[in-house]
N, C-alpha and C positions, 0 to 999 in steps of 0.2 A: 187901803181898806177894801175888804170884799163885801159886797152886798149880795145876799142870796135869797131868792124868792122860791118858796116851796108851794106847789099847787096840788091839792087833791083832785084827782080826775073828776069830771062831771058825772052826773047820775046814770046808773044802769038799772035794769029791771031787778037784779038781786039786791041792789041798794034799797029799792022800795020795799022789798020783802024783808029787809033787815036780817039777812043771814050771812054767815061766813062763807066765803067762796071756796070751791075745791081748787087744788093746785093747778089742775089742767083746764079749769074754767076760764073763759076769756069773753065775757059777755060784752056786746057792743053798747054804746051809749043809747039811752032811751031818746025819744024825740025831745023831751024836756032837756035831757043832757046835751044834745046837739045844740039846742038854742042857747043854753047857759054857756057852753064852751066858747061860743062865738063872742060872748061879752067879755071874756077873760083878757083878750088882747088889749082892749081899751082900758080895763082896770089895771093891768100891769104897766102899760104905757112904756115899754122898753124899747131902746133904740135898735135898729136893724143890726144884725151881726152879734147880738147878745149870745153869750155862751149858753147853750140849752141842752138839757138832758131829759130823758124820759124813761120810765119803766118800760120794759119790752111788751107789756100787756097792751092789747089793742085799745082798751078803753083809755089808757094814759096817752098812747101815741095819737089817737084821734083827738083827744082834748088838746094836746100840744099843737097839732096841725090846725085845728079850728081857731086856736088862740093866736095863730100867726107864726108858729114854729114848726113847720113841716120837716125841717132838717134836724130836729132835736135828736141827740145821740142816744140810741137804746142802751140802757145801762142796767145790767142784771142786779146790781146792788140795790136799785130802787124798787125792785119787785116786792109785792106784798109778802108778809110773813107766811110761813107754812103752819097751818092751824091743826094739822093732824086729825084726831077724832072729832074736833069741833067743826070741821068743814061741812058745809051743806045744811047746817042747823041754825036756827034762831037761838037767841039767849034763853027764851022761855023753854024751848025744846031741850036745850042742854041742861037747864036746872031740873026739868022734869025727869030726865034720864039719869043725871049724875049727881044731883043734889048740889052741895057746896063746892064740889071739886072744880067746876069750870072757873070759879072766881080765883081759886088757887093757881090754876094753869095760866090764866090771862095775867095775873099779877106777876108770875114768874117770867112770862114773855116780855113784860114791860120793864123788867129789872135788868140793867145792863150787864151785871155780873152773875146772873142766876144760871146755874147748871141745869135748871129745870124748865119745863114748858109743857104745852099740850102733848099728850101721848101721841107719838107718831109725827110730831111737828118739830119746829125749831125750838131751841133753848133760848132764853133771854140773852145769854152771852153770845151765842152764834149770830143771832139776829142783829144785835147792836154792833158786833164786830164788823160785819160787812158794811154797815152804814158808816161806822167810824172810819173805816179805810177809805170809803168814798169821800168823806169830808176832808181827809188828809190829802187827797189827790187834787183838790181844788186849788186854783191859783191864789196867791196871797192878796191880790187886789183886783179890782174890776167889778163886773156884775155878771151874775149867772142865775138861771131859772131851771127848776127841776119839776117835772110832772110825775106824781107818784100816787100813793095810796094812803089810807088813814094810818095804818100801822107804822110804815116808815116815817110819815110826817111826825107822828107823836114821838117816835124813837129819836128823831133828829132834834126835836125840841128838848127832849130829856138830855141828849148828849151835849147840846150847845148851851142852853140857858137853864137847865135843870127844871124845866116846867114839867110837872108830873101828871097833870090832868087838864084836858081841854076838850071842848066840843068842836069837832072839825068835820062838819057834813060835807058831802060832795060839792066841789067847787070852791072850797075854802082856800084863801091865799094867805100865806105867812111870809113876812119879810124879816130877815135877820141880817145883822152886820157883824163883821169880824175885823178886829185890829190886833195883830199879833196872836196871842193865845186867848184873847177875850172876845166873847160873843155877847150880843144883846138883841133883844126882841124889839123891832120897830113897829110892827103891826100884825094883827091877826084879824082878817076880814072874812066874815061868813059870806056865803053866796047871796047874790042880790035879792033873790026872791024870798028869803026867809029873814025873820027878825034876828038881830045880832045876839048870839048866845053869850051868856057869861061864862067865864072859865069855871069848869065844874068837874067834880069827881065822877065822871061817867065813862072813863076809858074802859073799853072791853065790852060794854053792854050794847054798843051799836055795831052794826055790820061794818067791817073794815072797808 
């Protein structure tokens, strides 16, 4: 059996602004993010030598290092989605500029087989394909941890246990298990400094 821990990186300044990041943007952790990242190692409580991966983004790599995994392997498949024209904007700004279109774009990006997505960004099919390929590369048994972003974390929940909506603020930890072709969700823990959120249909309205 494989146990897979997924961690959304700790908070950054753009997270606090609740806006979608630009592809080239690589904001550092905020001071609160640095403090939170240091608690993740105790929360995960994984043995030394655990197979560890991270998005190449510095916010994910820094979270991994502070959580006790400085040698986590940078893995391009774990990078955040490309949001195209949505990048740099909050949800309110997008609705003011484009009306209902952003809801259509983000729904397409969240759909594993969709040929559509935000203009200038990834399609749902392409986004999920890169994450599915990464899942297929994992060993059949053992334990692994991956430090990533909101979009990939939500996509991985959709691909594994078909969970279609969840609140995953920065610092969220998800634990999955796989036996053969079957996946199941063991835990979904919010960051320690916030109340536990219920699973909810808010995907796409929070900054990734």
